[in-house]
C-alpha positions as CSV (number, residue, x, y, z in Angstrom):
1,M,121.5,89.8,117.3
2,R,120.6,92.9,119.0
3,S,121.8,91.7,122.4
4,S,125.1,90.5,120.9
5,A,125.6,94.0,119.4
6,R,125.1,95.7,122.6
7,S,127.8,93.4,124.1
8,G,130.3,94.3,121.4
9,F,129.7,91.6,119.0
10,G,127.2,90.8,116.2
11,L,125.1,93.0,113.8
12,D,122.9,95.7,115.3
13,L,119.9,94.7,113.1
14,P,116.1,95.3,114.1
15,D,114.4,92.3,115.7
16,Y,112.8,90.0,113.3
17,P,109.3,91.5,112.9
18,W,107.3,88.2,112.8
19,E,108.0,87.6,116.6
20,A,105.3,90.2,117.3
21,M,102.7,87.8,115.6
22,A,103.1,85.2,118.5
23,P,100.2,86.4,120.6
24,Y,97.8,86.5,117.6
25,A,98.8,83.0,116.3
26,A,98.2,81.7,119.8
27,K,94.8,83.2,119.8
28,A,94.0,81.7,116.4
29,R,95.2,78.3,117.6
30,E,92.4,78.4,120.3
31,H,89.7,78.1,117.5
32,A,87.8,74.9,117.6
33,G,88.5,74.3,114.0
34,G,92.3,75.1,114.4
35,A,94.2,78.0,113.0
36,V,94.2,78.9,109.3
37,N,97.7,80.4,108.8
38,L,97.6,82.8,105.9
39,S,100.3,85.1,107.2
40,I,103.4,83.9,105.4
41,G,103.7,82.9,101.8
42,T,105.3,79.5,102.1
43,P,104.1,76.9,99.7
44,V,102.0,74.0,101.0
45,D,101.6,71.9,97.9
46,P,103.9,69.2,96.8
47,T,107.1,69.9,95.0
48,P,106.5,68.7,91.4
49,E,107.5,65.0,90.8
50,V,109.5,65.9,87.7
51,V,111.7,68.2,89.9
52,Q,112.1,65.8,92.7
53,E,113.3,63.1,90.2
54,A,115.8,65.7,88.8
55,L,117.2,66.3,92.4
56,R,117.4,62.5,93.0
57,A,119.1,61.9,89.6
58,A,121.8,64.5,90.6
59,A,122.3,63.3,94.2
60,D,125.7,61.8,93.5
61,A,127.6,65.0,93.5
62,P,131.0,64.6,95.3
63,G,132.8,67.5,93.8
64,Y,132.4,71.3,94.4
65,P,129.7,73.0,92.4
66,T,130.3,76.1,90.4
67,V,129.3,79.6,91.7
68,H,128.5,80.7,88.2
69,G,126.2,77.7,87.7
70,T,126.5,74.9,85.1
71,P,126.3,76.0,81.5
72,A,123.3,73.9,81.0
73,L,121.5,75.6,83.9
74,R,122.4,79.2,82.5
75,E,121.2,78.1,79.1
76,A,117.9,77.0,80.7
77,V,117.5,80.4,82.3
78,V,118.2,82.2,79.0
79,E,115.6,79.9,77.2
80,W,113.1,80.5,80.0
81,F,113.4,84.3,79.6
82,G,112.8,84.0,75.8
83,R,109.8,81.7,76.2
84,R,108.0,83.2,79.4
85,R,109.3,86.8,79.7
86,G,109.8,87.9,76.1
87,V,113.4,88.7,76.6
88,S,115.9,88.0,73.8
89,G,119.6,88.6,73.5
90,L,120.5,87.6,76.9
91,D,124.0,86.0,77.1
92,E,124.4,82.9,79.3
93,Q,127.5,84.6,80.9
94,A,125.2,87.2,82.3
95,V,123.2,84.6,84.5
96,M,124.1,83.3,87.9
97,P,122.2,81.0,90.3
98,T,121.5,82.4,94.0
99,I,120.6,80.5,97.1
100,G,117.1,81.7,97.0
101,S,116.4,85.4,96.1
102,K,116.2,86.7,99.7
103,E,120.0,86.3,100.2
104,L,120.7,88.1,97.0
105,V,118.3,91.0,98.0
106,A,120.2,91.1,101.4
107,W,123.8,91.1,100.0
108,L,123.5,92.9,96.6
109,P,124.3,96.4,98.0
110,F,127.4,95.0,99.7
111,L,128.4,92.9,96.6
112,L,128.1,96.1,94.4
113,G,130.5,98.0,96.7
114,L,128.0,100.3,98.3
115,G,128.7,102.0,101.5
116,A,128.4,105.1,103.7
117,G,126.7,107.9,101.9
118,D,125.2,105.8,99.2
119,V,121.4,105.5,98.8
120,V,119.4,102.5,98.0
121,V,115.8,103.3,96.9
122,R,113.0,100.9,97.7
123,P,109.1,100.9,97.3
124,R,107.3,102.7,99.9
125,V,105.4,99.4,100.9
126,A,108.1,96.7,100.6
127,Y,109.7,93.5,101.7
128,P,111.8,94.4,104.7
129,T,115.0,92.8,103.3
130,Y,115.6,95.8,100.9
131,D,116.2,97.9,103.9
132,I,118.4,95.2,105.7
133,G,120.6,94.9,102.6
134,A,121.4,98.6,102.7
135,R,122.1,98.4,106.3
136,L,124.6,95.5,105.9
137,A,126.5,97.5,103.4
138,G,126.4,100.8,105.5
139,A,124.3,102.5,102.9
140,T,121.0,104.4,103.4
141,A,117.6,103.0,102.4
142,V,115.1,105.5,101.2
143,A,111.5,104.7,100.5
144,A,110.1,106.1,97.4
145,D,107.8,104.8,94.5
146,S,109.4,107.2,92.0
147,L,112.7,108.9,91.9
148,E,110.8,112.2,91.3
149,E,110.0,112.1,95.0
150,L,113.6,112.6,96.0
151,D,115.3,115.8,96.6
152,A,118.5,116.9,94.6
153,D,121.0,115.9,97.4
154,T,119.4,112.4,97.8
155,L,119.2,111.9,94.0
156,A,123.0,112.6,93.7
157,R,123.7,109.7,96.1
158,V,121.4,107.1,94.6
159,R,123.4,104.0,93.5
160,L,120.7,101.3,93.5
161,V,117.1,101.3,92.8
162,W,114.9,98.3,93.8
163,V,111.8,97.5,91.8
164,N,109.4,94.8,93.0
165,S,106.8,94.0,90.3
166,P,104.6,92.2,91.0
167,G,105.0,93.7,94.5
168,N,105.2,92.0,97.8
169,P,102.9,92.6,99.7
170,T,100.7,94.8,97.5
171,G,100.5,92.7,94.4
172,A,101.0,95.7,92.2
173,V,102.3,95.5,88.6
174,R,104.2,98.0,86.8
175,D,103.6,98.0,83.2
176,A,106.4,98.4,80.6
177,D,106.1,102.2,80.3
178,E,106.4,102.6,84.1
179,L,109.4,100.3,84.3
180,R,110.9,102.1,81.4
181,D,110.6,105.3,83.2
182,V,112.3,104.0,86.3
183,V,115.2,102.6,84.1
184,D,115.7,105.9,82.2
185,R,115.8,108.0,85.4
186,A,118.3,105.6,87.2
187,R,120.4,105.4,84.1
188,G,120.6,109.1,84.2
189,L,121.9,109.0,87.7
190,G,124.3,106.1,86.9
191,A,122.4,103.8,89.2
192,V,121.8,100.2,88.9
193,V,118.1,98.9,88.8
194,A,117.5,95.6,90.4
195,S,114.0,94.1,89.7
196,D,112.7,91.5,92.0
197,E,110.3,89.6,89.9
198,C,109.6,86.3,91.6
199,Y,105.8,86.5,91.3
200,A,105.8,87.2,87.6
201,E,104.2,83.8,86.6
202,L,101.3,84.5,89.0
203,G,99.4,87.3,87.1
204,W,95.6,87.8,87.6
205,G,93.0,89.6,85.6
206,A,94.6,91.8,82.9
207,W,98.0,90.0,83.7
208,D,96.7,86.4,83.7
209,V,98.3,84.9,80.5
210,Q,96.2,81.7,80.8
211,R,93.0,83.8,80.7
212,G,94.0,86.0,77.9
213,G,95.9,88.6,79.7
214,E,99.3,90.1,79.1
215,P,102.5,88.7,80.6
216,V,104.0,90.7,83.5
217,P,106.9,92.6,82.0
218,S,110.5,92.1,83.2
219,V,113.1,94.9,83.6
220,L,115.0,93.1,80.7
221,D,112.0,93.3,78.4
222,P,113.1,95.1,75.1
223,R,110.3,97.7,75.7
224,V,111.9,98.5,79.0
225,S,115.7,98.0,78.5
226,G,115.6,99.1,74.8
227,G,117.7,95.9,74.2
228,D,120.6,97.1,76.5
229,F,120.9,95.2,79.8
230,T,123.7,97.5,81.2
231,G,122.9,98.3,84.9
232,L,119.9,96.2,84.9
233,L,119.4,93.0,87.0
234,S,116.4,90.7,87.1
235,V,116.1,88.7,90.3
236,Y,113.9,85.6,90.1
237,S,112.9,82.7,92.4
238,L,111.3,79.3,91.7
239,S,109.9,79.1,95.3
240,K,106.6,80.4,94.4
241,Q,105.9,79.1,90.8
242,S,107.4,75.6,91.5
243,N,107.0,75.1,95.3
244,L,110.7,75.0,95.6
245,A,111.1,77.2,98.7
246,G,112.8,74.5,100.5
247,Y,115.4,74.1,97.7
248,R,116.4,77.8,97.7
249,A,116.4,77.9,93.9
250,A,116.8,81.3,92.3
251,F,118.9,83.3,89.9
252,V,119.9,86.8,88.9
253,A,120.4,87.9,85.1
254,G,121.4,91.0,83.3
255,A,124.0,93.6,83.7
256,P,126.9,92.0,81.7
257,E,129.3,94.5,83.0
258,L,128.5,93.7,86.7
259,M,128.1,90.0,86.5
260,P,131.9,89.0,86.4
261,N,132.4,90.9,89.7
262,L,129.4,89.5,91.3
263,V,130.5,86.0,90.3
264,N,134.1,86.6,91.6
265,S,132.9,88.1,94.9
266,R,130.6,85.2,95.5
267,K,133.4,82.7,94.7
268,H,135.4,84.4,97.6
269,A,132.5,84.2,99.9
270,G,131.5,80.7,99.0
271,M,128.0,81.5,97.9
272,I,127.4,78.3,95.9
273,M,124.2,76.7,95.0
274,P,124.4,73.0,95.4
275,Y,124.7,71.0,92.2
276,P,121.7,68.8,92.7
277,V,119.6,72.0,93.2
278,Q,121.0,73.5,90.0
279,E,119.9,70.3,88.2
280,A,116.4,70.5,89.8
281,M,116.1,74.2,88.8
282,R,117.3,73.5,85.3
283,V,114.5,70.7,84.8
284,A,111.8,73.0,86.5
285,L,112.6,75.9,84.2
286,G,112.0,73.7,81.1
287,D,108.6,72.3,82.4
288,P,105.9,74.9,82.2
289,A,103.0,72.4,82.8
290,H,103.6,72.2,86.5
291,V,103.8,76.0,86.8
292,E,100.4,76.4,85.1
293,A,98.9,73.5,87.2
294,Q,100.0,75.2,90.4
295,K,98.7,78.6,89.2
296,D,95.4,77.0,88.6
297,L,95.2,76.0,92.2
298,Y,96.1,79.5,93.5
299,R,93.6,81.0,91.1
300,S,90.8,78.8,92.5
301,R,91.8,79.6,96.1
302,R,92.0,83.3,95.3
303,E,88.4,83.3,93.6
304,R,87.0,81.7,96.9
305,L,88.7,83.7,99.3
306,L,88.5,87.2,98.0
307,P,84.7,87.6,98.1
308,A,84.8,86.0,101.7
309,L,87.2,88.9,102.7
310,E,85.0,91.4,101.2
311,A,82.0,90.0,103.0
312,F,83.9,90.4,106.2
313,G,84.3,94.1,105.5
314,L,87.7,94.3,103.8
315,T,88.6,96.2,100.8
316,L,91.0,95.0,98.2
317,S,94.0,97.1,97.1
318,H,96.1,96.4,94.0
319,S,96.7,92.6,94.2
320,E,96.9,92.3,90.4
321,A,99.4,89.5,90.7
322,G,101.3,87.2,93.2
323,L,100.3,85.1,96.2
324,Y,98.7,87.8,98.3
325,L,95.5,89.8,98.8
326,W,96.4,93.3,100.1
327,C,93.4,94.5,102.1
328,T,92.1,97.2,104.5
329,A,89.1,97.4,106.8
330,G,89.8,101.3,107.3
331,E,91.1,100.7,110.8
332,D,94.5,100.2,112.6
333,T,96.4,97.1,111.1
334,W,96.6,95.4,114.5
335,A,92.8,95.8,115.1
336,T,92.2,93.9,111.8
337,V,94.9,91.2,112.7
338,G,93.2,90.8,116.1
339,R,89.6,90.5,114.7
340,L,90.8,87.8,112.2
341,A,92.7,85.9,115.0
342,E,89.5,85.7,116.9
343,L,88.1,83.7,113.8
344,G,91.2,81.5,114.0
345,I,92.8,83.2,110.8
346,V,96.4,84.5,111.0
347,V,97.3,87.2,108.4
348,G,100.4,89.4,107.9
349,P,100.4,92.9,109.4
350,G,100.7,95.7,106.8
351,V,103.0,97.7,109.1
352,F,105.8,95.0,108.7
353,Y,106.2,96.4,105.1
354,G,106.7,100.1,106.1
355,E,104.8,103.0,107.5
356,A,102.8,103.2,104.2
357,G,101.4,99.7,105.1
358,Q,99.4,101.0,108.1
359,G,95.8,100.0,108.0
360,H,96.4,97.0,105.7
361,V,96.8,93.3,106.2
362,R,98.3,90.8,103.7
363,V,96.5,87.6,103.2
364,A,98.4,84.7,101.6
365,L,96.8,82.2,99.1
366,T,99.2,79.6,100.5
367,G,96.8,77.6,102.5
368,S,95.6,74.0,101.4
369,D,92.2,73.8,99.9
370,E,90.8,72.6,103.1
371,R,92.3,75.4,105.1
372,I,91.2,78.0,102.5
373,D,87.6,76.7,102.6
374,A,87.8,76.7,106.5
375,A,88.8,80.5,106.3
376,V,85.9,81.1,103.8
377,E,83.4,79.6,106.1
378,R,84.5,81.6,109.1
379,L,84.7,84.8,107.2
380,T,81.1,84.5,105.9
381,A,79.3,83.0,109.0
382,R,76.6,85.2,110.4
């Protein structure tokens, strides 16, 4: 894309960062036991059979699907929010499926009509697509973990605030009081709050519901929203909880005053989730058993991998939820990436997530049991 832009065509976006990992991945592949790739959080376990069957059953779909989603799908999302997230009072008209959550993250500033002079706030350590979305709209991305960090001029131009809880890559969770503070401050500025919550079902420790913990709160939680969804958008994906990354199954909900325009804009742009995927998502949302079974797998992998990383000399930061362990060895990020590559283990460099990620690496739990065990053996070998 960069070369096209220089010749007068295309978007002048930064090079895709993961290309920088090629030599480290090559080094890891030289290991006698093969590479253990824990760098990208792509699911490796099977898509649940109940979801596959729903996709097959809906395969005869000759007509155009609806951008807004079928009423049955939207109702399933509303019911899911009530059962799993403690959110009541959500109108099914304020729900819309999206083609994965990444495309919504990338296009939301544009769809909201943001442009030059407008500010999009994102976390200091964050998924790079928040910045890309601001650039696509011609707006300015500003890294801050609190609106209190911003000067008066910047605050006056804030139009969109991204929250990512549980966070990628850090796994940090904001409790209801912290989220309420963000919402109150953003509403005082007339800004929209968009909360990327796709790891919410994967809480650990104090946030592990299946082990007596509290559910990860949503921005639509009544303790956060006060029962008013105005200006609040919850973004969710089934890629992680249901192994549906290949389906691109996600949705956005909330902000009833904004949703009609978002739906209308996406109709014009042809941003439509295929009907069979809508049906698969509807069924997946109604089947918590497969979500909890998958979480059990990740919990087991986490409990094996974490002490092995600590034995290697890494210290865990945050990582209260999600599919990643956010670690530091107190050295340059690339030094840690290189030392792990020598063991045949590929991890994500913290610098891919902003300057504040320097010194850290992101280790994904998305390896098969056999590959996780191989990593544990290598990390703990003396």
